[in-house]
Phi, psi and omega in degrees: 000127183228166178210139179304326183289345182297330182292334186251013182227151173292124185270171179301317180295322176301317183292321177299316180292321178296323179298319179296319179293322179295320179299320178295317182297315181291314182293335184262008182286108178219011184282341184083354178286123184302325182293341181256009188286138174270150180227154175271128182233089170292163176237149176227123180270122177247154177254137176307132186298343180256011186301325184265004178281156174294135179219163181250128180269178187304325181288349183096353179288146177261140187222148169230121179279147180240332179203142177220124181231139178217150173265123181253118180272320182192159170236135177234144181233142183214185180234161176244129181262148186286340180221160183304146179301329182298337181265359184246155173281119186296138175280179184297314181294320180297322178295320180294320185269345188306322181276352186254319187238124177293142174299137180301130184282143184284130173219154178305126179084000182241152182281156175227163179056041180252168178211160179283127177246334182208167185198156162231132184245128179263219012271165178204129174277128184245122170263108188293345175291346179265003180296148006284143181240121181267132179244111182273163170095007177285162181209165180186190178238156176293152180148181181277120179255131184209009179203149181231159175225142178244130178244121179283160176216155176302145179290339179229148179084176183240012180268107182292348181253020176281109188271356186248347177274136182304141175255346180203151179218137181229132175240137181201185181228127173274130184255125179264161181298333180272018179071007175289141179242133179240111181279141181216161176224138179221140179232163177214145177255172176300324178297322179294321185279336188311314182299339183252334179219095187304129180059024176072023181254123178264112183270165166061035175287142183291134178233115179304119187309132182217136175265095185282119181237001180194185181299156178177196182232132172270120180264126178245111179264125185250134176243094184291349176298330179299327183298339187246008191299327184259011179286156176237110189257357185296335184273358180293132181272139177304144181209149178281348179239161179295131180282131172263113185263111184272184185294348178277358183259152177296325182296318181293321179294321178294322178298316179299321177293318181297326179296340182270359186276122184294333184282003171283351185232134177230125182256147172207168183237134175243115178293151178295147179297140180293138178281144179289000000 
C-alpha cells in the first residue's frame, strides 16, 4: 500500500528508527553539556472537557458521544527551526538522526526543517472515558518543543503494521428533533485511515511552544468530537439496538477522515515540580 504523500513525509518506520536513535542519545548523554542533556518526559492523556456534551456537526445533526477508544502507538515531539538545517551547524541529536530520519518536507500548512526531540513509545489501548491517563517511560532532549505527532496502533495485538485490526472505536447517539435517539458504533482500521494519515501518523499537531530544560510531563488533550465532524447521520434508521456502521457507510468514511485531523490533539508541557 503506497501513497504519493509518503515521499514527502516522515513515515512510521522512520519514526520507529528515530525513536531507537533518540533512546541511544538520551541514554548516552554523559558529556555534561546542557544542550546534550536527556530528560524524562511522561505523557498524560486528557479529554476535552466538553467531549461528552451534545454538539452539532457540519451536517447540522446533533450528537452525543458515549465512548471513545483509540490505540496509541507512539507520541513524538519536535521543534521547528527558523532556517534550513543546511545553513546551521548540526547539533548532536541532529547528527545522530540525520542518517535515519528525513527532514520534514515543506508543504503549505506543514512544518519544515523539524526534528524529533522527544517521544513516548507504546502501544497502549486508551479508553478516553478513563482520562486522565498517565503514560510513563517517555524521554527526550532539552530544547524548544513546538509540534507534536500522534501514531495510531491496533487496539489488539502488538503488530504496529496490522492494517485490518481497528485502531479506534466511537460510540454515540444521534439526536432527532422529535427527541428520538439512535445509538450507533463506528470503527476504523489503519487501512481506513491511511489515505488521510499515511501509516496512521497524524502530523503537525499544535504544541504550545515550550523551552524544555528538565523533566516533566507532556499533556495531550484529545477532542474526539473532531473525529465525527463530517459525518451525516440523518439517514440512520431507528433501531432497538446500537447500529454498527461499517466501511460501506458515509459515517465510517467520515470517521476515518476525522481521525486524521491534527486539531483533535493539543500538546503542552508541564515541568516537574521542583524538589525541596
